[in-house]
N, C-alpha and C positions, 0 to 999 in steps of 0.2 A: 503493499500499499504505498501511496504517493501523496505527501500530504503540503499544501501548499498556502501561508500563510497572504487572508485576501483583505487584510485590513482591522482592526477593530475585534470583531469578536467572531470575524469570519471567517470558513477556510474552505479548502476544497482538497478533497479529497478522491484520488484514481488509482485503480486498479484495474488489472485487468482488459484498457482501453473504455473506461467508466468513467465519469464522475458524477461525485456529489457531494452539494457545498451545502453546506448549516450556517444559516444566519447571517446571511449576507444584506445587512442595515445600510441605514442611511449612513456610515461610518466609514465602512467598506469600501472597496475599491465599486468605482459603476458599476461596470460589469462585470463584476464577480461571480454571480449566477448564471448567463449567458455563459453557453456550452454546458450547463448540468444537463447528466443526463433524472437526477431524483436533487433535491432538495428540503432540509430537514429544517424548522422555524422553530425555535425554542418555549418564544411568548412574543406576543404585542408591541413591545419599546420598540422608539423607532430606529433609536441602533440595532437591533436583532432583526427587524421586521423594514422593509421596505417594501411597498407596495410594489411600487414600481420598476424595481430591481425583479423582483416575481413575474408580474406581465412582461417585462423583456425575454426574458428564460423562460417562457414560456412558450412565448410569439417564436421566440429563434428553435423552437427547438417541438414541433408537433408532439412528440412519445415523450415529452418532458411531464413529471409527475412533483405533485408537493406533499410530504406527512406535515404533519400538524395538529396545533391545540385547535380545539373548536371558535375559539375568539380567533383566529386570523383563518382559520377557513371558513368561516362563513362572507369573511368581504371578499372570495376570491374562486368562490366552489357556483355560482352565478355564471360565471364568462370563462367559465376553463371544464365543465362538468367531466365527471366521473374521471379529473387527472388531481383533485385536494382530497384528501384523505386527512379525516381528523381522527385521533391515537390521543390515549392517556396511559399514566401510570401502568405499567404491568403489559400494556402491551409488546408485543412481536413482529416483527415483517422483513419483508427483504424488501429492499428499494434498488435496483441498477446495478445487485449485481453484493451485496454489501446485505451483510445482516446484521438487524437497527434491532437493538431493543430499550423502548424506554423506563426511562425512572426519576420518580418525582412527578411535585404537585403545585406547589405553590416557590414564588420567587421571594426570595429570601424579603428583610424587614428593612424597607428604606428611613422607615420614621414610625412609632403607632400612628398618629393619624393621618396616613398614607395608605387607602384598601390594597390589600397586596392581591396582583392577579398570577392567574395558573401560569405558570412553568414547567419547562422537563425537561430533563437532560436526556441524551441519546448516547448511550455502548455502539460503538459500531467495529466487526470483524470484515475478514471474508472468509466464507467460505472453503473447506479442502485442505490438503498441506501448507497452501502459504498461511491459513489466520493461523496466531496466536493467540495461545491459552488466553492471553489477558486481551482486553478487549480500550479500543480509545475510547475516553471520556470526554463527553461535551454535559457540562452541567448549565449551560444558560447560565441564568441570573441565579443561581443558587448555589450552594456549599454543600450540594446533594452528593453523601457515600454510596455509591449504588452497591448491594451483594450480590457483587461477581468481580474477579481477579479483574487492574484497569492496568496494563502495559505503559499507554501515553495518555497523559493527562494531560487536558486543553485548561492550564488556570487560569481564571477571573483575579486580574491580581490587582487593578484599580477599580474601586467603584462607588457611586453615591450609600451604597448599601454593603461593605467592607470596610477592615483593617486590616494592620500585616500579621496580626499577632492572628489575625483568624486562618488568613493564608498559611500562616507555619501551622497552623494545627493542621486544616483540612489535609496537605501532606503528607503528612506524621500519618494519621486516618487512612486514606487512602495508599497511600504507600506504591503508588508507581512507580515503574522503572524512569521512567524520562516526564518532566512537566513543562511545556509549551506554551509563552503566556499567550492567554488571550484578552480581551475586554480594558485594552491597554491605550484606549483613542485620548483620553482627555489626559495623559501623561507628556509631561515636557522636555525634553533633552537631558535634563537634570534629572531624571527619577529611574532612566533605569539602571544606573550605575547603584545605585540605593537598594533596589528592590532585588537585582544582581546578589550583591554582600549578602544582605540579610534570609535569600534564598539559595545559598550557593556556600560552598566549605567552610567560609569565614562565618557563616551568620549560626543561627543557635540550636540550629538542625535539625531538616525536615525528613528526616525516618529514610536517607539513604539516594533517596532520587538526586535525578539529576536535573537543574535546572536550565534554560534554553530560552532565553527571546531569540524571534523572529521577526525577520524588518519584512512587511509585506511583500510580497514575488516570490520572495524565498522559499526554496520548497527543499525536503527532507524526505530521505527513505525513512519507513515503519520496519 
């Protein structure tokens, strides 16, 4: 599986000639979802869900499909009948050849006075001998701990709803082999060295995970 960072919380996964994109929102690259065979959206906030980007992707590829929560699906179903699928915690499905499990229910608390929206995370694996026992996991806007091994964690490093102590504890609990930063679109150039030090070998410890930051457009093999 190949992983490409597409800006902020958006990534593209490629395996066996097919592409799965997660959370092409307003802070991701403008064409982040174009060319996707399947798209997953974790929740309705605009930095994860941009209707224009999704419509462009579905129009560019008439075979492309979307899996997402009811709050997002309802905005697209009428225009793309049969191509938008509603999912929730506990569901499993196959999308563009990737095996996907859905984990979680709610967005993290931003403030007690702000209502919580629904949010799910996606554990993604590839079938057959190429598939790793641990999944790639994108939690969306929550620190959900899936009840399965995680090899590669997409780690929300900065958001209105988190702090670095929670990020460290989350890495310790999930215990992935490697963590790649996501949800970093609001960070200035001063931030990566700080987060890198806190989440790296000179920090307080993150359960042995390797911590890596990708810039938009950079890709790695998993």
